[in-house]
C-alpha positions as CSV (number, residue, x, y, z in Angstrom):
1,X,88.4,98.7,82.1
2,X,90.9,99.8,84.3
3,X,90.9,98.0,87.4
4,X,93.7,98.8,90.6
5,X,93.7,96.3,93.7
6,X,95.6,97.1,96.3
7,X,96.7,95.0,99.5
8,X,99.1,94.5,101.9
9,X,97.9,96.9,104.9
10,X,96.9,96.2,108.2
11,X,97.6,97.3,112.1
12,X,101.1,97.9,113.1
13,X,102.9,99.2,115.7
14,X,105.2,102.4,115.7
15,X,108.6,101.9,114.3
16,X,107.0,99.0,112.0
17,X,107.3,98.2,108.6
18,X,104.3,97.1,105.9
19,X,104.6,96.9,102.2
20,X,101.6,97.7,100.0
21,X,100.6,96.3,96.6
22,X,99.3,97.5,93.8
23,X,97.7,94.9,90.9
24,X,96.9,96.6,87.8
25,X,95.1,95.3,84.4
26,X,92.6,96.9,82.0
27,X,95.8,99.3,80.8
28,X,99.1,99.5,79.6
29,X,100.3,99.5,82.7
30,X,104.5,100.2,81.6
31,X,103.2,103.8,80.0
32,X,102.3,105.6,83.0
33,X,103.6,107.3,86.0
34,X,101.6,105.7,89.2
35,X,101.6,107.1,92.4
36,X,100.2,106.1,95.8
37,X,98.2,108.6,97.6
38,X,96.4,108.0,101.1
39,X,93.5,109.8,103.3
40,X,93.4,109.8,106.6
41,X,90.1,109.9,108.8
42,X,88.6,113.1,108.6
43,X,91.2,114.7,106.1
44,X,91.6,115.2,102.4
45,X,93.3,113.0,100.0
46,X,97.2,113.3,100.6
47,X,99.8,112.4,97.8
48,X,102.8,110.3,99.0
49,X,104.7,109.5,95.9
50,X,104.8,109.0,92.4
51,X,107.1,106.9,90.3
52,X,108.4,107.3,86.7
53,X,106.6,104.8,84.0
54,X,110.0,102.7,83.6
55,X,110.7,103.2,87.6
56,X,113.8,105.3,87.1
57,X,112.1,108.7,89.0
58,X,110.7,108.8,92.0
59,X,109.5,111.7,94.4
60,X,108.3,111.8,98.1
61,X,106.2,114.0,100.0
62,X,108.1,115.5,102.6
63,X,106.5,113.5,105.3
64,X,107.0,110.0,104.2
65,X,110.7,110.9,102.5
66,X,113.5,108.6,104.1
67,X,110.8,106.1,105.2
68,X,109.0,105.2,102.6
69,X,110.0,103.9,98.8
70,X,108.1,103.3,95.7
71,X,108.6,100.6,93.3
72,X,107.0,98.6,90.2
73,X,107.4,96.0,88.5
74,X,106.1,96.3,85.2
75,X,106.5,92.9,84.1
76,X,103.9,91.8,86.7
77,X,101.7,94.8,86.4
78,X,102.6,96.0,90.5
79,X,103.1,98.8,91.9
80,X,104.8,98.7,95.9
81,X,105.1,100.9,98.5
82,X,107.5,99.7,101.5
83,X,107.2,101.6,104.7
84,X,109.3,101.6,107.3
85,X,109.8,103.6,110.5
86,X,105.8,103.6,110.5
87,X,104.5,106.8,112.6
88,X,100.7,107.2,114.1
89,X,99.9,110.5,111.7
90,X,100.7,107.3,108.7
91,X,97.5,106.0,109.8
92,X,95.4,106.4,107.0
93,X,93.5,104.2,103.7
94,X,96.7,104.2,100.7
95,X,95.2,104.1,97.3
96,X,97.2,104.3,93.9
97,X,96.4,105.1,90.9
98,X,97.6,106.7,87.3
99,X,99.2,109.4,88.8
100,X,97.4,112.1,85.7
101,X,94.0,110.7,86.8
102,X,91.6,110.6,89.7
103,X,90.0,107.3,89.6
104,X,91.9,104.6,92.0
105,X,91.2,101.5,93.7
106,X,89.6,100.5,96.5
107,X,92.1,100.9,99.0
108,X,93.7,99.2,101.9
109,X,93.2,100.7,105.4
110,X,97.1,101.4,107.3
111,X,96.9,101.8,111.0
112,X,99.4,102.9,113.0
113,X,99.4,102.0,117.2
114,X,100.6,100.6,119.6
């Protein structure tokens, strides 16, 4: 059974940083490209970033490029999202998911506010 558990969210001031983590189980983690998506209050799901199964290739939404860094540790079955220079518009629930599947974890709330 696929399980994805996100953590690391919280309340941070504009300009601050957070590192999100996603623990994966129930599937062969290093076979799959993984992604982070987010959902702001009252809005639809927004793609944030994707990393290839081996971690070599990464892509980012224009809104986060240069501020966020996606990474993974296949030995630990972990996915990460380092978020720097956070802005109020980054406020959302963040989810990890297999890139090609819709199911995701319970999410972790990120709130950027002074």
